[in-house]
TIDO-629677 format. One record per residue (C-alpha): residue number from 1; x, y, z; residue in one letter. Coordinates in pm, whole numbers, plus 50000, padded with zeros to 5 digits. Each point is the difference from the previous one (the first is absolute). Example, Ala and Ser with C-alpha at 12.3 -4.5 7.8 and 13.67 -1.06 7.14 Angstrom:
SITE 1 51230 49550 50780 A
SITE 2 50137 50344 49934 S
END
This chain:
SITE 1 76530 26734 11545 X
SITE 2 49844 49646 49908 X
SITE 3 49848 50148 49612 X
SITE 4 50380 50066 49958 X
SITE 5 50182 49695 50096 X
SITE 6 49721 49805 49785 X
SITE 7 50090 50231 49725 X
SITE 8 50419 49983 50087 X
SITE 9 49909 49568 49966 X
SITE 10 49768 50005 49681 X
SITE 11 50239 50190 49818 X
SITE 12 50232 49640 49987 X
SITE 13 49755 49828 49780 X
SITE 14 50132 50210 49700 X
SITE 15 49675 50130 49938 X
SITE 16 49928 50158 49708 X
SITE 17 49902 50367 50168 X
SITE 18 50135 50373 49949 X
SITE 19 49977 50037 50421 X
SITE 20 50237 49674 50040 X
SITE 21 50245 50067 49793 X
SITE 22 49963 50355 50212 X
SITE 23 50099 49824 50304 X
SITE 24 50269 49762 49866 X
SITE 25 50174 50331 49843 X
SITE 26 49929 50097 50370 X
SITE 27 50189 49748 50152 X
SITE 28 50267 50004 49706 X
SITE 29 50119 50384 50139 X
SITE 30 50027 49898 50365 X
SITE 31 50365 49935 50123 X
SITE 32 50039 49571 49897 X
SITE 33 50072 49948 50378 X
SITE 34 49609 50149 50042 X
SITE 35 49884 49846 49676 X
SITE 36 50099 49637 50082 X
SITE 37 49832 50076 50382 X
SITE 38 49715 50107 49830 X
SITE 39 49971 49696 49777 X
SITE 40 50127 49710 50255 X
SITE 41 49687 50160 50277 X
SITE 42 49734 50015 49664 X
SITE 43 50095 49805 49746 X
SITE 44 50140 49725 50223 X
SITE 45 49811 50021 50282 X
SITE 46 50266 50008 50271 X
SITE 47 49902 50191 50371 X
SITE 48 50221 50319 49981 X
SITE 49 50240 49872 50256 X
SITE 50 50071 49721 49779 X
SITE 51 50018 50203 49708 X
SITE 52 50232 50220 50165 X
SITE 53 50256 49711 50074 X
SITE 54 50000 49966 49668 X
SITE 55 50162 50255 49874 X
SITE 56 50226 50042 50343 X
SITE 57 49752 50232 50203 X
SITE 58 49887 49976 50386 X
SITE 59 49609 50038 49991 X
SITE 60 49934 50319 50114 X
SITE 61 50196 50150 49687 X
SITE 62 49846 49768 49814 X
SITE 63 49651 50124 50088 X
SITE 64 50104 50383 49984 X
SITE 65 50183 49917 49625 X
SITE 66 49636 49830 49907 X
SITE 67 49829 50312 50099 X
SITE 68 50207 50245 49845 X
SITE 69 49989 49792 49665 X
SITE 70 49623 50005 50051 X
SITE 71 49972 50405 50049 X
SITE 72 50255 50020 49665 X
SITE 73 49790 49737 49846 X
SITE 74 49657 50148 50027 X
SITE 75 50093 50361 49919 X
SITE 76 50167 49906 49728 X
SITE 77 49651 49843 49892 X
SITE 78 49751 50210 50169 X
SITE 79 50187 50340 49985 X
SITE 80 49683 50162 50125 X
SITE 81 50084 49818 50325 X
SITE 82 50284 50085 50049 X
SITE 83 49960 50145 50402 X
SITE 84 50201 50304 50178 X
SITE 85 50035 50041 50291 X
SITE 86 49625 49890 50125 X
SITE 87 49817 50086 49670 X
SITE 88 49980 49916 49628 X
SITE 89 50158 50209 49726 X
END
């Protein structure tokens, strides 16, 4: 999990790297609110509850949407690690 968070944070540095470009594209594929939530947490370093306040949602909704967004991003950049039930497909 920490490695994934580090990759999200590093992508903001605009270092020419295919993974970073793929990560930016994956974030762009999210809904505008979810993409903004990801940016607020990983780029700006806000805690999820504060990022939720910025976009007008409560803390538990923010955490839930961040979890969903991370899964969506992971499915795009690591398609072989998509989990169905309890096993990878």
